[in-house]
C-alpha positions in Angstrom: 118.3 125.0 154.4 119.1 121.5 153.0 122.3 119.5 153.7 122.5 118.5 150.1 125.5 119.5 148.0 124.9 121.7 145.0 124.1 119.6 141.9 125.7 119.9 138.6 123.6 120.8 135.5 123.9 117.2 134.4 122.4 115.9 137.7 119.6 118.6 137.6 118.7 117.5 133.9 118.8 113.9 135.0 116.5 114.4 138.0 114.1 116.2 135.6 114.1 113.4 133.0 113.3 110.9 135.9 110.5 113.1 137.1 109.0 113.4 133.7 109.3 109.7 133.1 107.7 109.0 136.5 104.7 111.4 135.6 104.3 109.7 132.3 104.1 106.3 134.2 107.4 105.0 132.7 109.2 102.6 135.0 112.8 102.5 135.4 114.3 99.0 134.6 117.6 97.5 135.8 119.4 95.1 133.6 121.0 92.3 135.3 124.7 91.3 134.6 123.4 88.1 132.9 121.1 90.1 130.6 124.1 92.4 129.7 126.2 89.3 129.0 123.7 88.0 126.6 123.5 91.2 124.7 127.3 91.4 124.6 127.4 87.9 123.2 125.2 88.7 120.4 127.2 91.8 119.5 130.3 89.8 119.6 129.0 86.9 117.4 127.8 89.4 114.8 131.0 91.5 115.0 132.8 88.3 114.2 130.5 87.6 111.3 130.9 91.1 109.9 134.8 90.7 110.1 134.4 87.3 108.5 132.6 89.0 105.6 135.1 91.7 105.3 138.0 89.3 104.8 135.9 87.5 102.2 135.1 90.6 100.5 138.8 91.8 100.4 139.9 88.4 99.1 137.1 88.6 96.3 138.3 92.2 95.2 142.0 91.8 95.7 142.8 91.4 92.0 139.8 93.5 90.6 141.0 96.9 89.4 138.0 97.6 87.1 135.3 99.7 88.9 132.6 98.2 86.7 133.6 94.7 87.8 134.0 95.6 91.5 130.8 97.5 91.9 128.5 94.5 92.0 130.8 92.8 94.5 130.8 95.9 96.7 127.1 96.3 96.6 126.7 92.7 97.7 129.1 93.2 100.5 127.0 96.2 101.6 123.9 94.3 101.6 125.4 91.4 103.5 126.7 93.7 106.1 123.3 95.5 106.5 121.5 92.1 106.8 123.9 91.1 109.5 123.4 94.4 111.3 119.6 94.1 111.1 119.7 90.5 112.3 121.9 91.6 115.3 119.5 94.4 116.1 116.5 92.1 115.9 118.1 89.5 118.3 119.0 92.4 120.7 115.5 93.7 120.7 114.0 90.1 121.2 116.4 89.7 124.2 115.3 93.1 125.6 111.5 92.2 125.3 112.2 88.7 127.1 113.8 90.7 129.9 110.5 92.5 130.6 108.7 89.1 130.7 
């Protein structure tokens, strides 16, 4: 009989996933606090840029009530926000790849 306490379903599932990763040759990586801070900084910068763009969009559309006039402005806003999200994700991915080096 073992001295280990009974495991929850979550712990059993996580152990199985770790075993599958080990069998597949996938290594567990630990991210340092500095690396986490780098990623968090990128997220903060891009959250600020999106907020700035939202303020500019609200100011641009404040007096426009006609949907036909407002539609191109709204579409440009969506494109701008998507571009910022894509840039953020690309920077985070580059950071994560640099962690492996």
